Structures are given as structure tokens and as C-alpha cells.
C-alpha positions as CSV (number, residue, x, y, z in Angstrom):
1,X,107.3,-33.6,24.7
2,X,104.2,-33.0,26.6
3,X,102.2,-32.2,23.4
4,X,103.6,-35.7,21.8
5,X,102.3,-37.6,24.7
6,X,98.9,-35.8,24.5
7,X,98.6,-36.5,20.9
8,X,99.3,-40.1,21.5
9,X,96.8,-40.3,24.4
10,X,94.3,-38.6,22.2
11,X,94.9,-41.0,19.3
12,X,94.6,-44.0,21.8
13,X,91.3,-42.6,22.8
14,X,90.0,-42.3,19.2
15,X,91.1,-45.8,18.4
16,X,89.5,-47.5,21.3
17,X,86.2,-45.5,20.6
18,X,85.9,-47.0,17.2
19,X,83.4,-49.8,16.3
20,X,85.1,-53.1,16.9
21,X,86.3,-55.0,14.0
22,X,85.8,-58.8,14.6
23,X,87.4,-61.8,12.9
24,X,87.2,-65.5,13.0
25,X,88.5,-65.5,16.6
26,X,85.2,-64.0,17.8
27,X,83.5,-66.5,20.0
28,X,80.9,-65.9,22.8
29,X,80.7,-68.4,25.8
30,X,77.2,-69.5,26.6
31,X,77.9,-68.4,30.2
32,X,79.4,-64.8,29.1
33,X,76.9,-62.1,30.0
34,X,78.7,-59.5,27.6
35,X,76.2,-57.9,25.3
36,X,77.4,-57.7,21.6
37,X,75.6,-55.6,18.7
38,X,77.2,-57.2,15.8
39,X,76.8,-56.0,12.0
40,X,77.6,-58.8,9.4
41,X,78.4,-57.1,6.2
42,X,79.9,-57.7,2.7
43,X,82.3,-55.3,1.0
44,X,80.3,-55.1,-2.2
45,X,77.0,-54.8,-0.5
46,X,75.3,-51.4,-1.4
47,X,73.0,-51.7,1.6
48,X,75.9,-52.2,3.8
49,X,77.6,-49.1,2.6
50,X,74.6,-46.9,3.3
51,X,74.3,-48.2,6.7
52,X,77.8,-47.3,7.7
53,X,77.2,-43.7,8.9
54,X,73.9,-44.8,10.4
55,X,75.6,-47.7,12.4
56,X,78.3,-45.3,13.5
57,X,75.7,-43.1,14.9
58,X,74.1,-46.4,16.7
59,X,77.6,-46.7,18.1
60,X,77.7,-43.3,19.5
61,X,74.2,-43.7,21.1
62,X,75.3,-46.8,22.8
63,X,79.0,-45.7,23.6
64,X,78.1,-45.3,27.4
65,X,76.1,-48.6,27.6
66,X,77.4,-51.9,28.3
67,X,76.8,-53.1,24.8
68,X,79.8,-53.7,22.6
69,X,79.2,-52.5,18.9
70,X,81.0,-54.3,16.3
71,X,81.2,-55.4,12.8
72,X,82.5,-58.5,10.8
73,X,83.2,-59.0,7.1
74,X,81.0,-62.1,6.6
75,X,82.7,-62.9,3.3
76,X,86.1,-63.2,4.7
77,X,85.3,-64.6,8.3
78,X,82.8,-67.3,7.2
79,X,83.2,-69.3,10.3
80,X,81.3,-67.0,12.5
81,X,78.7,-66.0,9.9
82,X,77.9,-69.6,9.3
83,X,77.6,-70.2,13.2
84,X,75.1,-67.5,13.3
85,X,73.4,-68.6,10.0
86,X,73.8,-65.1,8.3
87,X,72.4,-65.4,4.9
88,X,72.0,-61.7,3.8
89,X,73.6,-58.6,4.1
90,X,73.7,-56.6,6.1
91,X,72.4,-58.6,9.2
92,X,72.5,-57.2,12.6
93,X,72.5,-59.5,15.7
94,X,72.5,-58.9,19.4
95,X,74.5,-61.7,21.0
96,X,74.7,-62.2,24.7
97,X,75.8,-65.7,25.9
98,X,73.3,-68.2,24.3
99,X,70.8,-65.3,23.6
100,X,70.8,-64.2,19.9
101,X,68.3,-61.9,18.5
102,X,68.2,-60.7,14.7
103,X,67.1,-57.0,14.0
104,X,64.4,-57.1,11.4
105,X,63.0,-53.6,11.6
106,X,64.1,-50.3,9.9
107,X,67.7,-49.6,9.3
108,X,67.6,-46.4,11.1
109,X,69.6,-45.1,14.1
110,X,66.4,-44.9,16.2
111,X,65.2,-48.5,15.3
112,X,68.7,-50.3,15.8
113,X,69.2,-48.6,19.0
114,X,65.9,-49.5,20.4
115,X,66.4,-53.0,19.2
116,X,69.7,-53.3,21.2
117,X,68.2,-51.8,24.3
118,X,65.4,-54.0,24.3
119,X,67.5,-56.9,23.8
120,X,69.7,-56.0,26.8
121,X,66.7,-55.7,29.1
122,X,65.5,-55.9,31.8
123,X,62.9,-57.5,29.7
124,X,59.9,-56.9,32.1
125,X,59.9,-53.5,33.8
126,X,57.9,-52.8,37.0
127,X,55.4,-49.9,36.9
128,X,55.4,-48.8,40.6
129,X,52.6,-46.2,40.5
130,X,49.5,-44.8,38.7
131,X,51.4,-41.7,37.2
132,X,54.1,-44.0,35.8
133,X,51.3,-46.3,34.2
134,X,49.7,-43.2,32.5
135,X,53.3,-42.3,31.2
136,X,53.7,-45.6,29.8
137,X,50.3,-45.4,28.0
138,X,51.3,-42.1,26.6
139,X,54.7,-43.4,25.6
140,X,53.4,-46.3,23.7
141,X,50.4,-44.8,22.0
142,X,51.6,-45.8,18.7
143,X,53.0,-49.1,19.6
144,X,51.9,-52.0,21.5
145,X,53.0,-53.2,25.2
146,X,51.9,-56.1,27.4
147,X,51.2,-55.7,30.9
148,X,51.2,-58.3,33.6
149,X,48.8,-57.5,36.5
150,X,49.1,-59.0,39.9
151,X,51.3,-59.5,43.0
152,X,54.8,-58.5,42.5
153,X,56.0,-60.7,45.4
154,X,56.0,-64.4,44.6
155,X,55.8,-65.7,41.2
156,X,52.3,-66.7,40.0
157,X,52.1,-69.5,37.3
158,X,51.1,-66.7,34.8
159,X,54.2,-64.6,35.6
160,X,56.5,-67.5,35.3
161,X,55.2,-68.4,31.9
162,X,55.2,-64.7,30.8
163,X,58.8,-64.2,32.0
164,X,59.8,-67.4,30.0
165,X,58.1,-66.0,27.0
166,X,59.4,-62.4,27.1
167,X,63.0,-63.8,27.5
168,X,62.5,-65.3,24.1
169,X,60.6,-62.5,22.4
170,X,62.5,-59.7,24.2
171,X,63.0,-57.5,21.1
172,X,59.5,-57.8,19.6
173,X,57.5,-55.7,22.1
174,X,57.6,-53.9,25.4
175,X,56.7,-55.7,28.8
176,X,55.7,-54.5,32.1
177,X,54.2,-55.7,35.3
178,X,52.3,-53.9,38.1
179,X,50.1,-54.1,41.2
180,X,46.3,-54.2,40.5
181,X,45.7,-51.5,43.1
182,X,47.7,-48.9,41.1
183,X,45.5,-49.1,38.1
184,X,42.3,-46.9,37.5
185,X,39.1,-48.6,39.0
186,X,37.2,-48.0,35.8
187,X,39.8,-50.2,34.0
188,X,40.3,-52.8,36.8
189,X,36.4,-53.5,36.9
190,X,36.5,-54.9,33.4
191,X,39.4,-57.5,34.0
192,X,38.2,-61.0,34.0
193,X,41.0,-62.7,35.7
194,X,43.5,-62.1,38.7
195,X,46.4,-62.3,38.0
196,X,46.1,-61.5,34.3
197,X,47.9,-60.3,31.2
198,X,46.7,-57.5,28.9
199,X,48.1,-56.1,25.7
200,X,47.5,-52.3,24.9
201,X,47.6,-51.4,21.3
202,X,45.6,-49.4,18.7
203,X,44.2,-47.4,21.7
204,X,42.5,-50.5,22.7
205,X,43.3,-53.2,25.2
206,X,42.8,-57.2,25.1
207,X,43.1,-59.6,27.8
208,X,44.8,-63.1,27.7
209,X,42.4,-65.9,28.0
210,X,43.9,-69.1,29.5
211,X,41.5,-71.5,27.7
212,X,40.4,-75.1,29.0
213,X,44.0,-76.2,29.6
214,X,44.5,-73.4,32.1
215,X,47.8,-71.2,31.9
216,X,50.3,-72.8,29.6
217,X,53.5,-71.3,28.2
218,X,52.4,-72.3,24.5
219,X,49.1,-70.1,25.1
220,X,51.0,-67.4,26.7
221,X,53.6,-67.3,23.6
222,X,50.8,-67.6,21.2
223,X,49.0,-64.6,22.8
224,X,52.3,-62.5,22.8
225,X,53.2,-63.5,19.3
226,X,49.6,-62.9,17.9
227,X,49.0,-59.6,19.6
228,X,52.4,-57.8,19.5
229,X,51.8,-56.3,16.0
230,X,49.6,-53.3,15.6
231,X,46.4,-53.7,13.6
232,X,47.8,-52.2,10.6
233,X,51.5,-51.4,10.7
234,X,54.0,-50.3,8.2
235,X,56.4,-52.9,7.4
236,X,60.2,-52.3,6.8
237,X,60.7,-54.3,3.7
238,X,61.4,-58.2,3.8
239,X,62.4,-58.3,7.4
240,X,59.2,-56.8,8.6
241,X,57.3,-59.5,6.5
242,X,59.8,-62.2,7.8
243,X,58.9,-61.1,11.5
244,X,55.3,-61.9,10.9
245,X,56.1,-65.5,9.8
246,X,55.4,-66.8,13.2
247,X,51.6,-65.6,13.2
248,X,50.4,-68.5,11.3
249,X,48.1,-66.1,9.5
250,X,48.0,-64.8,6.0
251,X,49.5,-61.3,5.7
252,X,47.4,-58.6,3.8
253,X,49.7,-56.1,2.4
254,X,48.9,-52.7,0.7
255,X,51.8,-51.5,-1.4
256,X,51.9,-47.9,-2.2
257,X,54.1,-45.1,-3.6
258,X,53.6,-42.2,-1.4
259,X,55.6,-40.0,-3.9
260,X,53.1,-40.6,-6.6
261,X,50.7,-37.7,-6.3
262,X,48.1,-39.2,-8.8
263,X,47.6,-42.2,-6.4
264,X,47.1,-40.2,-3.2
265,X,43.5,-40.5,-2.9
266,X,43.4,-44.2,-3.7
267,X,46.3,-44.9,-1.4
268,X,44.5,-43.2,1.3
269,X,41.1,-45.0,0.6
270,X,42.9,-48.4,0.6
271,X,44.5,-47.7,3.9
272,X,41.3,-46.3,5.5
273,X,39.4,-49.6,4.5
274,X,42.3,-51.8,5.8
275,X,42.2,-49.8,9.1
276,X,38.6,-50.3,9.3
277,X,38.8,-54.0,8.7
278,X,41.6,-54.6,11.2
279,X,40.1,-52.5,14.0
280,X,36.3,-52.0,13.7
281,X,35.9,-55.5,12.1
282,X,38.6,-57.2,14.1
283,X,36.4,-60.0,15.1
284,X,35.8,-60.9,11.4
285,X,39.3,-61.0,10.3
286,X,41.9,-61.1,13.2
287,X,42.0,-64.9,13.6
288,X,43.0,-65.4,10.0
289,X,44.7,-62.2,8.7
290,X,47.3,-59.6,9.7
291,X,47.0,-56.3,7.9
292,X,50.1,-54.2,7.0
293,X,51.3,-51.7,4.4
294,X,54.6,-50.8,2.8
295,X,55.9,-48.1,0.5
296,X,58.9,-50.2,-0.9
297,X,57.6,-52.6,-3.6
298,X,60.8,-54.6,-4.0
299,X,59.9,-57.3,-1.4
300,X,56.6,-58.1,-3.0
301,X,58.2,-58.0,-6.5
302,X,60.5,-60.5,-5.4
303,X,57.7,-62.6,-4.0
304,X,55.4,-62.5,-7.2
305,X,58.6,-62.4,-9.5
306,X,57.0,-59.5,-11.2
307,X,56.9,-55.8,-11.3
308,X,53.6,-54.9,-9.4
309,X,51.6,-51.8,-10.5
310,X,51.2,-49.6,-7.6
311,X,49.3,-49.4,-5.5
312,X,48.9,-52.9,-5.0
313,X,47.1,-55.4,-2.9
314,X,48.6,-58.9,-2.1
315,X,47.8,-61.5,0.4
316,X,50.8,-63.6,1.3
317,X,50.8,-67.0,3.3
318,X,54.3,-67.1,4.9
319,X,54.0,-71.0,5.6
320,X,53.0,-72.1,2.1
321,X,54.6,-69.2,0.2
322,X,51.3,-69.0,-1.8
323,X,50.2,-65.4,-2.6
324,X,46.8,-64.0,-3.7
325,X,45.9,-61.0,-5.9
326,X,42.5,-59.5,-6.2
327,X,40.6,-60.0,-9.6
328,X,38.7,-56.7,-9.2
329,X,40.4,-53.2,-10.1
330,X,41.7,-51.4,-7.1
331,X,40.3,-48.2,-8.5
332,X,36.8,-49.6,-7.6
333,X,37.7,-50.9,-4.2
334,X,35.2,-50.9,-1.5
335,X,34.9,-52.6,2.0
336,X,32.6,-55.1,0.4
337,X,34.8,-56.0,-2.5
338,X,37.8,-56.2,0.0
339,X,36.2,-58.4,2.5
340,X,34.6,-60.7,-0.3
341,X,38.3,-61.1,-1.7
342,X,39.4,-62.1,1.9
343,X,36.5,-64.4,2.5
344,X,37.3,-66.3,-0.6
345,X,40.9,-66.7,0.4
346,X,39.7,-68.0,3.7
347,X,37.3,-70.5,2.2
348,X,39.7,-71.8,-0.4
349,X,37.9,-70.4,-3.5
350,X,40.2,-67.7,-4.3
351,X,43.1,-68.6,-6.9
352,X,46.7,-68.8,-5.5
353,X,50.0,-68.2,-7.1
354,X,53.5,-69.1,-6.1
355,X,54.1,-71.9,-3.6
356,X,57.2,-74.2,-3.2
357,X,56.6,-76.8,-5.9
358,X,59.2,-77.9,-8.5
359,X,58.3,-75.6,-11.2
360,X,58.1,-72.7,-8.8
361,X,61.6,-73.4,-7.6
362,X,62.9,-73.7,-11.1
363,X,61.2,-70.2,-11.9
364,X,62.9,-68.9,-8.6
365,X,66.3,-69.8,-9.8
366,X,65.9,-68.3,-13.2
367,X,64.5,-65.2,-11.6
368,X,67.4,-64.9,-9.2
369,X,69.8,-65.4,-12.0
370,X,68.2,-62.7,-14.1
371,X,68.2,-60.3,-11.3
372,X,71.9,-60.8,-10.5
373,X,72.7,-60.3,-14.3
374,X,70.6,-57.2,-14.7
375,X,72.2,-55.6,-11.3
376,X,75.6,-56.5,-12.6
377,X,74.9,-54.8,-15.9
378,X,73.5,-51.7,-14.3
379,X,76.8,-51.7,-12.0
380,X,78.8,-51.9,-15.2
381,X,77.4,-49.2,-17.0
382,X,77.3,-46.8,-14.3
């Protein structure tokens, strides 16, 4: 009898430890502080099936946290998916009261877990001493983070605006605050304001400038949105590109196939030039362009409605949906030809493609139908 009760107890533990299956009854009160990580999926979605074991690992990582890990069949429970404006699969959302964040990074255990932890907060973490400051610098050597520098007692106007902005952009970067006195004197002497806000990235730092209107929420938000990306990051497909849509810049994307041994040297040269333009010549290009690279051509093929020959260089305007392609052969790419191409885009003399006009929308519909038929055909024959 004891064995039976033990088996029942074990079974109950297993059941309770599974990812929660949600339905149309799922509803979060705006005042409810319970954090949810929810995957919206479709049974027929191949990407969703590939995510299953990864998402289970995410659940195991977050099992001891306060975050409830769940999933919902968006094709059956359309009320919930419509409420959260889910349009593609899989979509992963962090939901806590009226706070909703969408995961737009890599679909890896590490990336999704980090996304959930960032969203949970606290959004702004306090650095209490100099040793911790150096630990943070080392920890984020390959990413970006923002640091408010000023008194920790009493809220300055800058801290109030910074806190409001970080609550909105919680999942997009790392945010800290500290007293001025704990920082290295050689660093502090270069600061122009007190209190101040600084971003560390690409082994450099840049200070927030209030402007003629003083400290405003819009200027702080613009600074955080503009500087949260590295100079030349790797994009995780369409989600990464979408994540840059608030920059109000044109996105310069280098698309490579790292598995193609014949293109290794050209891939490396293109990346080296882009790195130089985005860092050494930041003043010339930063205001108008965000550089990035990806090793998955699918997103750019969809934008151009073609099959790009790799490596490829494409500049995409997320606001107008126009894109630009260089007229020179990439084999001959140099800093001069690259910068000339970008300057022509900036002054409006470079030819553009795409957009949102009537003919382009018709072409898009036809392309989407063709892709759907082609995918269905492949599914049928295999």
C-alpha cells in the first residue's frame, strides 16, 4: 500500500512540474503581479516543434523562480492570441499584469531564460562598490549596459526619467545605478554631468546629453533605444531586425554563409570593413545607420522576394520598407566603395527597391502564395 501511495505522490509531482497548458480561460488581471512566460504555438509549425525541447529546458531553468512557464495552442484558443496580437509562431511573451514583452532574440535556452529574467527584474540593479563595478564591466564585455551615476538617496529628474524608460525597455538591455564615489577617478574626471547616464558597449562608453530642453523622458528614451545595440551585432533572423525598428535608422545588413569555405575571406573582409565603419568612423555613420550581420538569408530573401547570392550586402529602411543593394561587385568591396554606397543612400541618390506601394503589395501577396504552395509541395513529397 505504501508503494502505491508513493507512486501516486511521484506522479502528482511530475504532473505539477510540467509546463502549464493554457486555454481561452487564461486571463491576467492588470493588478496581478504573477509573472508568466507563455509560448504561443501552432501544432503544424515546424519551428514550434524544434523549440519544444529547448522550451522544456527553459522551464527547468526557471522552475525555482517565481515565473510560471506555460504554452498555448494559438490555433485553438484564438481569443487569447488575438488579445496579445500574436501573428506568427512560435511567439514567446512575458506577461505580468499590464506589462507585456515579446522575445525577439535567438530561440536558445540561454537567450529565452535571460529574456525572462530581464523582464522579471529588478530592472535597475544597484552597484554597491568598485569591485562590483569592474565585475559588471567584465560580465558585459560583449554586450551593452547603461549606468546611472548619481546619489542613490532621493530621486533626481534624470533617475525618474531613466526608471520610467527602463520599465518600458526592460528586456532590451542591462541597467544599473551607482554612486559617483565608487568609480575610478580616471573615468569620473571625463564625465560632463552630475548626475549622468552612460552606456558601455564595444569597449567604449558614451554619455547622455540632455540637450537644450534639459532632461526629458523622450530624450532619455531615444538615447537608450539608440545606444542599446552593439555597433555591429549578429541578428537572430526577422526578430532581431524587428527589434531595431524603433531606431529610425537604416539597417546595414551583411548576410553570410559561414559554412561556405570559398567565401571565408570575403565574409571576413566585409565584416572587418563594417566593424571599422561602425566603430572607428562612428561619427560619420552612427546617426543614420545601424550595422549588423546574419548567417540566415531567409529574412532578407523574404524582404527582397528573391534568393540572394551570398555573401550579400543590403540596407533596409524599417519605416518605409525600402531596401538598397550595391551596384558594385562585393568581391571588390573596399572601405571607399562601401562608404560611397551609404553616402548615396543618405543623400537620396541611390536607387531603392520595395516599399509599400500598390504594386509592391500585389507582388507581396503573390510571393506569399507561391511560398505557401512551395512549402506544401515539399511537405507532401517528403
